[in-house]
TILUM-808560 format. One record per residue (C-alpha): chain; residue number from 1; x negated, y, z. Coordinates in steps of 0.05 Angstrom, whole numbers. Layout:
// residues N
{'A' NUM {X Y Z}}
...
// end
This chain:
// residues 206
{'A' 1 {71 887 -3112}}
{'A' 2 {73 858 -3186}}
{'A' 3 {57 783 -3202}}
{'A' 4 {12 764 -3257}}
{'A' 5 {71 773 -3305}}
{'A' 6 {82 840 -3280}}
{'A' 7 {148 831 -3243}}
{'A' 8 {159 861 -3177}}
{'A' 9 {157 813 -3119}}
{'A' 10 {216 798 -3070}}
{'A' 11 {197 794 -2995}}
{'A' 12 {197 720 -3003}}
{'A' 13 {154 721 -3062}}
{'A' 14 {107 770 -3028}}
{'A' 15 {101 724 -2968}}
{'A' 16 {84 666 -3015}}
{'A' 17 {31 706 -3051}}
{'A' 18 {1 728 -2987}}
{'A' 19 {-1 657 -2962}}
{'A' 20 {-39 636 -3024}}
{'A' 21 {-90 691 -3020}}
{'A' 22 {-103 677 -2948}}
{'A' 23 {-113 602 -2961}}
{'A' 24 {-158 621 -3015}}
{'A' 25 {-199 671 -2974}}
{'A' 26 {-209 621 -2919}}
{'A' 27 {-231 567 -2967}}
{'A' 28 {-279 613 -3005}}
{'A' 29 {-309 638 -2941}}
{'A' 30 {-323 569 -2919}}
{'A' 31 {-343 535 -2986}}
{'A' 32 {-359 593 -3032}}
{'A' 33 {-320 611 -3095}}
{'A' 34 {-353 558 -3139}}
{'A' 35 {-337 505 -3086}}
{'A' 36 {-264 523 -3083}}
{'A' 37 {-218 499 -3137}}
{'A' 38 {-148 524 -3151}}
{'A' 39 {-123 454 -3131}}
{'A' 40 {-157 462 -3065}}
{'A' 41 {-121 528 -3058}}
{'A' 42 {-53 499 -3080}}
{'A' 43 {-59 444 -3027}}
{'A' 44 {-80 490 -2971}}
{'A' 45 {-24 539 -2982}}
{'A' 46 {28 487 -2992}}
{'A' 47 {53 511 -3059}}
{'A' 48 {63 478 -3125}}
{'A' 49 {17 490 -3188}}
{'A' 50 {75 529 -3220}}
{'A' 51 {82 573 -3159}}
{'A' 52 {6 586 -3159}}
{'A' 53 {4 605 -3231}}
{'A' 54 {63 648 -3227}}
{'A' 55 {25 694 -3181}}
{'A' 56 {-43 684 -3211}}
{'A' 57 {-57 670 -3285}}
{'A' 58 {-126 644 -3270}}
{'A' 59 {-181 634 -3216}}
{'A' 60 {-212 701 -3233}}
{'A' 61 {-148 737 -3217}}
{'A' 62 {-143 698 -3150}}
{'A' 63 {-212 716 -3132}}
{'A' 64 {-202 789 -3143}}
{'A' 65 {-141 784 -3095}}
{'A' 66 {-187 748 -3046}}
{'A' 67 {-234 810 -3052}}
{'A' 68 {-179 858 -3035}}
{'A' 69 {-155 813 -2979}}
{'A' 70 {-225 807 -2949}}
{'A' 71 {-239 881 -2954}}
{'A' 72 {-176 898 -2917}}
{'A' 73 {-190 845 -2863}}
{'A' 74 {-261 869 -2851}}
{'A' 75 {-244 939 -2845}}
{'A' 76 {-183 928 -2800}}
{'A' 77 {-226 886 -2753}}
{'A' 78 {-266 949 -2739}}
{'A' 79 {-208 996 -2727}}
{'A' 80 {-195 1042 -2693}}
{'A' 81 {-268 1055 -2683}}
{'A' 82 {-284 1057 -2758}}
{'A' 83 {-238 1118 -2766}}
{'A' 84 {-272 1157 -2711}}
{'A' 85 {-346 1150 -2722}}
{'A' 86 {-358 1223 -2705}}
{'A' 87 {-404 1219 -2643}}
{'A' 88 {-464 1180 -2618}}
{'A' 89 {-422 1144 -2567}}
{'A' 90 {-371 1125 -2621}}
{'A' 91 {-425 1099 -2664}}
{'A' 92 {-454 1058 -2607}}
{'A' 93 {-386 1028 -2591}}
{'A' 94 {-377 1011 -2667}}
{'A' 95 {-445 975 -2663}}
{'A' 96 {-427 937 -2602}}
{'A' 97 {-360 915 -2635}}
{'A' 98 {-398 891 -2696}}
{'A' 99 {-446 852 -2655}}
{'A' 100 {-390 824 -2611}}
{'A' 101 {-354 801 -2671}}
{'A' 102 {-414 759 -2691}}
{'A' 103 {-420 729 -2626}}
{'A' 104 {-347 708 -2625}}
{'A' 105 {-361 674 -2693}}
{'A' 106 {-425 642 -2666}}
{'A' 107 {-462 678 -2723}}
{'A' 108 {-427 632 -2774}}
{'A' 109 {-405 657 -2842}}
{'A' 110 {-439 726 -2847}}
{'A' 111 {-399 783 -2878}}
{'A' 112 {-338 761 -2918}}
{'A' 113 {-350 819 -2968}}
{'A' 114 {-423 806 -2969}}
{'A' 115 {-417 733 -2982}}
{'A' 116 {-371 743 -3040}}
{'A' 117 {-422 796 -3069}}
{'A' 118 {-479 749 -3064}}
{'A' 119 {-442 699 -3108}}
{'A' 120 {-404 743 -3156}}
{'A' 121 {-442 805 -3166}}
{'A' 122 {-482 779 -3225}}
{'A' 123 {-430 730 -3251}}
{'A' 124 {-366 773 -3254}}
{'A' 125 {-372 846 -3273}}
{'A' 126 {-297 859 -3251}}
{'A' 127 {-309 825 -3186}}
{'A' 128 {-374 863 -3175}}
{'A' 129 {-334 931 -3186}}
{'A' 130 {-282 910 -3135}}
{'A' 131 {-336 892 -3084}}
{'A' 132 {-372 955 -3095}}
{'A' 133 {-308 995 -3084}}
{'A' 134 {-299 955 -3019}}
{'A' 135 {-369 973 -2995}}
{'A' 136 {-357 1046 -3017}}
{'A' 137 {-294 1047 -2971}}
{'A' 138 {-336 1019 -2912}}
{'A' 139 {-394 1070 -2925}}
{'A' 140 {-343 1127 -2935}}
{'A' 141 {-319 1117 -2863}}
{'A' 142 {-388 1120 -2836}}
{'A' 143 {-403 1180 -2879}}
{'A' 144 {-342 1219 -2857}}
{'A' 145 {-358 1209 -2783}}
{'A' 146 {-430 1234 -2794}}
{'A' 147 {-406 1293 -2837}}
{'A' 148 {-360 1312 -2779}}
{'A' 149 {-418 1309 -2732}}
{'A' 150 {-460 1353 -2776}}
{'A' 151 {-404 1405 -2785}}
{'A' 152 {-399 1410 -2709}}
{'A' 153 {-475 1420 -2702}}
{'A' 154 {-487 1352 -2672}}
{'A' 155 {-531 1336 -2730}}
{'A' 156 {-582 1384 -2763}}
{'A' 157 {-560 1420 -2825}}
{'A' 158 {-611 1379 -2865}}
{'A' 159 {-579 1312 -2846}}
{'A' 160 {-550 1279 -2905}}
{'A' 161 {-489 1238 -2883}}
{'A' 162 {-485 1200 -2951}}
{'A' 163 {-555 1174 -2945}}
{'A' 164 {-550 1162 -2870}}
{'A' 165 {-485 1120 -2883}}
{'A' 166 {-516 1083 -2939}}
{'A' 167 {-579 1064 -2900}}
{'A' 168 {-533 1042 -2841}}
{'A' 169 {-487 1000 -2884}}
{'A' 170 {-547 969 -2918}}
{'A' 171 {-579 953 -2854}}
{'A' 172 {-514 922 -2829}}
{'A' 173 {-510 875 -2887}}
{'A' 174 {-583 853 -2882}}
{'A' 175 {-573 843 -2808}}
{'A' 176 {-511 802 -2817}}
{'A' 177 {-548 757 -2869}}
{'A' 178 {-608 748 -2821}}
{'A' 179 {-559 735 -2763}}
{'A' 180 {-524 680 -2805}}
{'A' 181 {-588 647 -2821}}
{'A' 182 {-620 648 -2750}}
{'A' 183 {-554 638 -2712}}
{'A' 184 {-573 696 -2669}}
{'A' 185 {-550 767 -2664}}
{'A' 186 {-619 793 -2653}}
{'A' 187 {-631 814 -2727}}
{'A' 188 {-565 851 -2728}}
{'A' 189 {-576 886 -2664}}
{'A' 190 {-646 908 -2688}}
{'A' 191 {-618 932 -2756}}
{'A' 192 {-562 972 -2725}}
{'A' 193 {-603 998 -2668}}
{'A' 194 {-658 1024 -2719}}
{'A' 195 {-601 1057 -2758}}
{'A' 196 {-572 1094 -2699}}
{'A' 197 {-642 1114 -2678}}
{'A' 198 {-651 1148 -2747}}
{'A' 199 {-583 1185 -2736}}
{'A' 200 {-606 1206 -2665}}
{'A' 201 {-669 1236 -2693}}
{'A' 202 {-626 1283 -2733}}
{'A' 203 {-594 1313 -2672}}
{'A' 204 {-617 1385 -2655}}
{'A' 205 {-673 1389 -2610}}
{'A' 206 {-660 1436 -2550}}
// end
């Protein structure tokens, strides 16, 4: 992994960089990007200014690293279920996991990727592209599972895995926002249940 100057990192350097990114991610999740300064990050990570700017030339570069970090964290939190969304029971288990994660967080914070998107999508074109790529990875995992179901005949031939996955991820994001606002998982549960019902409707009728 190169630094901002393009030099490959030593294990110690990689650990320092990861500590900076993790500190920045936590602060930006709590305070937002605008409410987090590089000085805040430096203090939280326990590094000097020269260390911080050795790895990141500016705040924008740090923000893009945070997007990558949060994308990996969000997807990893849903594994191994996310890699095997190829049956209705698997989709139901994934739905239950998402809801349970919000309960554990007391419905605070919403989606780490979605929160960044709401703040950056219109302000930073490069960040928007990174966020879109993160959402695309998430949606692709859902789509791949649905495509496998259709290939096995568990969904009708006219089922569109791409569209169903997009609708499911969109419902998930809206549900997370409403859950964050209401401090209740009811909106998220309703959104995901409606999405799964739409998938069930595409099962062959015997």
